[in-house]
C-alpha positions as CSV (number, residue, x, y, z in Angstrom):
1,M,236.6,5.4,-2.9
2,E,234.1,2.9,-3.3
3,S,235.9,-0.1,-1.3
4,A,236.1,2.3,1.8
5,K,232.1,2.4,2.2
6,L,230.1,-0.2,4.0
7,A,228.7,-3.0,1.9
8,W,227.6,-6.3,1.3
9,Y,229.5,-8.9,-0.4
10,C,229.2,-12.7,-1.2
11,A,231.9,-14.9,0.5
12,R,232.4,-18.2,-1.2
13,T,232.5,-21.0,1.9
14,K,234.1,-24.3,2.2
15,P,231.7,-26.8,0.8
16,K,228.9,-27.6,3.6
17,H,230.3,-25.3,6.0
18,E,228.2,-22.4,5.4
19,H,227.1,-22.3,9.1
20,I,230.6,-22.7,10.2
21,A,232.1,-19.7,8.0
22,A,228.7,-17.4,9.0
23,A,229.6,-18.0,12.8
24,N,233.2,-17.4,12.7
25,V,232.9,-14.1,10.9
26,R,229.9,-12.7,13.3
27,K,232.2,-14.0,16.5
28,N,235.6,-13.6,15.4
29,L,235.2,-10.3,13.0
30,G,232.2,-9.0,14.3
31,L,230.6,-8.3,11.5
32,S,227.0,-8.6,9.8
33,V,226.3,-12.3,8.0
34,F,222.9,-13.1,6.4
35,H,223.0,-16.6,6.0
36,P,219.2,-17.7,4.5
37,R,218.4,-21.6,5.0
38,L,215.6,-23.2,4.0
39,A,213.8,-26.0,6.3
40,V,212.7,-29.1,4.5
41,E,211.7,-32.4,4.7
42,R,213.2,-35.1,2.5
43,A,211.9,-38.6,2.0
44,T,214.3,-41.4,3.0
45,R,214.9,-45.1,3.7
46,R,214.2,-44.7,7.4
47,G,211.5,-42.2,6.4
48,P,211.2,-38.6,6.8
49,V,213.7,-36.0,8.1
50,R,214.2,-32.5,8.3
51,L,216.7,-30.8,6.9
52,V,217.9,-27.0,7.3
53,E,219.9,-26.4,3.6
54,P,221.7,-23.0,2.6
55,L,219.0,-21.5,0.1
56,F,222.7,-20.5,-1.5
57,P,225.0,-23.3,-0.9
58,G,228.3,-22.5,-0.8
59,Y,227.9,-18.4,-0.2
60,I,227.1,-16.2,2.8
61,F,226.7,-12.6,2.5
62,V,229.1,-10.3,4.5
63,R,228.5,-6.6,5.2
64,M,231.6,-4.8,5.5
65,V,234.1,-1.7,4.4
66,L,236.0,-3.7,1.8
67,A,239.4,-2.3,2.4
68,E,239.7,-3.3,6.2
69,G,237.7,-6.5,6.1
70,A,239.0,-8.2,3.3
71,S,242.4,-9.8,4.6
72,E,241.1,-11.0,7.5
73,L,237.5,-12.7,6.5
74,Q,239.8,-14.5,4.0
75,F,241.6,-16.5,7.0
76,T,238.2,-17.4,8.6
77,N,237.5,-20.6,9.5
78,G,235.1,-22.0,7.1
79,I,235.5,-19.1,3.8
80,S,237.0,-19.6,0.8
81,S,237.1,-16.3,-0.8
82,L,235.0,-13.3,-1.8
83,V,233.3,-13.6,-5.1
84,H,235.2,-12.2,-7.1
85,F,235.7,-10.9,-11.5
86,G,239.1,-11.1,-11.6
87,S,240.6,-8.3,-9.8
88,R,236.8,-6.6,-9.5
89,I,235.1,-7.9,-6.1
90,P,231.3,-6.8,-6.4
91,T,229.1,-5.4,-3.8
92,V,225.4,-6.8,-3.6
93,A,222.7,-3.9,-3.6
94,D,221.6,-3.5,-0.5
95,A,217.9,-3.6,-1.8
96,V,218.6,-7.1,-2.7
97,I,219.4,-7.9,1.1
98,E,216.9,-6.6,2.3
99,E,213.9,-7.7,0.1
100,L,216.2,-11.8,1.0
101,Q,216.2,-10.5,4.8
102,E,212.0,-10.2,4.6
103,C,211.6,-13.6,3.7
104,F,213.7,-14.6,6.5
105,Q,212.7,-13.0,9.7
106,D,214.7,-13.5,12.4
107,G,217.1,-15.1,10.8
108,E,215.7,-18.6,11.1
109,P,215.1,-20.9,8.3
110,M,211.9,-20.4,5.8
111,A,209.8,-23.4,5.7
112,V,209.3,-24.7,2.7
113,K,206.2,-26.9,1.6
114,D,205.9,-29.6,-0.3
115,R,205.1,-29.2,-4.0
116,I,204.8,-32.4,-5.4
117,A,202.6,-32.2,-8.5
118,P,201.2,-34.3,-11.3
119,A,203.8,-34.8,-14.1
120,D,206.6,-34.0,-11.5
121,E,209.6,-36.8,-11.3
122,V,210.2,-38.5,-8.0
123,S,212.3,-41.1,-6.5
124,V,211.3,-43.9,-4.5
125,A,213.3,-43.9,-1.0
126,D,211.3,-46.5,1.0
127,G,209.4,-50.2,0.7
128,A,209.9,-52.4,-2.2
129,F,210.5,-50.0,-5.1
130,A,213.4,-48.1,-3.6
131,G,216.0,-46.6,-5.5
132,M,213.5,-46.6,-8.8
133,N,212.3,-43.2,-10.6
134,A,208.7,-42.0,-11.7
135,I,206.2,-39.5,-12.2
136,V,203.4,-38.7,-10.6
137,L,199.9,-39.6,-11.5
138,R,197.7,-37.9,-8.8
139,V,198.5,-36.6,-5.4
140,L,195.6,-37.9,-2.8
141,P,196.1,-35.6,-0.4
142,A,193.2,-36.8,2.4
143,R,195.5,-40.1,2.5
144,R,198.7,-38.6,2.3
145,R,199.6,-41.4,-1.0
146,V,200.4,-40.1,-4.5
147,Q,199.7,-42.6,-7.3
148,I,203.2,-42.6,-9.8
149,L,203.4,-44.7,-12.9
150,L,206.6,-46.7,-12.5
151,D,208.5,-48.8,-14.7
152,V,207.9,-52.6,-13.9
153,L,209.1,-55.2,-16.4
154,G,209.2,-53.2,-19.6
155,R,205.6,-51.7,-19.0
156,P,204.4,-48.5,-17.4
157,T,202.5,-49.8,-14.2
158,P,199.8,-47.0,-11.6
159,V,201.6,-47.8,-8.3
160,E,199.8,-45.9,-5.1
161,V,202.7,-45.1,-2.6
162,D,202.7,-43.6,0.9
163,R,203.7,-39.6,0.2
164,S,207.0,-39.7,2.7
165,A,208.4,-42.6,0.4
166,V,209.1,-40.3,-2.5
167,T,211.2,-37.3,-3.0
168,L,211.0,-34.8,-5.8
169,V,213.9,-35.6,-8.3
170,N,214.9,-32.2,-9.3
171,D,214.7,-31.1,-5.6
172,R,216.9,-27.8,-6.4
173,I,216.6,-24.9,-4.6
174,A,216.3,-23.3,-7.8
175,A,213.1,-24.4,-8.4
176,K,211.5,-23.4,-5.5
177,L,212.0,-19.9,-5.8
178,P,209.4,-18.6,-8.1
179,S,207.3,-20.7,-5.5
180,L,208.6,-19.1,-2.5
181,A,208.2,-15.4,-3.7
182,A,204.3,-16.5,-4.8
183,E,203.9,-16.8,-1.0
184,R,205.1,-13.5,0.2
């Protein structure tokens, strides 16, 4: 019987409750939990802010014997359900979890380096152009500035702004995964 062996399962959490769910599963059920997180920097109107975000928003991985832990897991604060397809609850291969764990040493968030490059679409978060989207023309790392192309009064206009005043529009975790894998 497959459900009688120890395996990794993916649990869906309540929105923005990944850390709460992980802590409750560890503390209340004594199960192993893998909850990979990223340390990112975001530009805001008040300047750059460091944030910790889940690699898989809305999900954590739990190691358990399905027949013994599924019902308790369902009623754990922060957990919505186990990921399932109809009545089938799939396992996550140990090799997949092990490979991910190699990237996230000691359960600490992985620092994600800023990857703004020419042709990226950015949003201006600070200054006179706050809220406007633009295209990066050049990155000027020595001065921590970027040259962006803004649409001002119906005309494309190159403008130089502080790097901390812009954030990637397409700043999804999935877009970072290829670069995360390449850094290993």
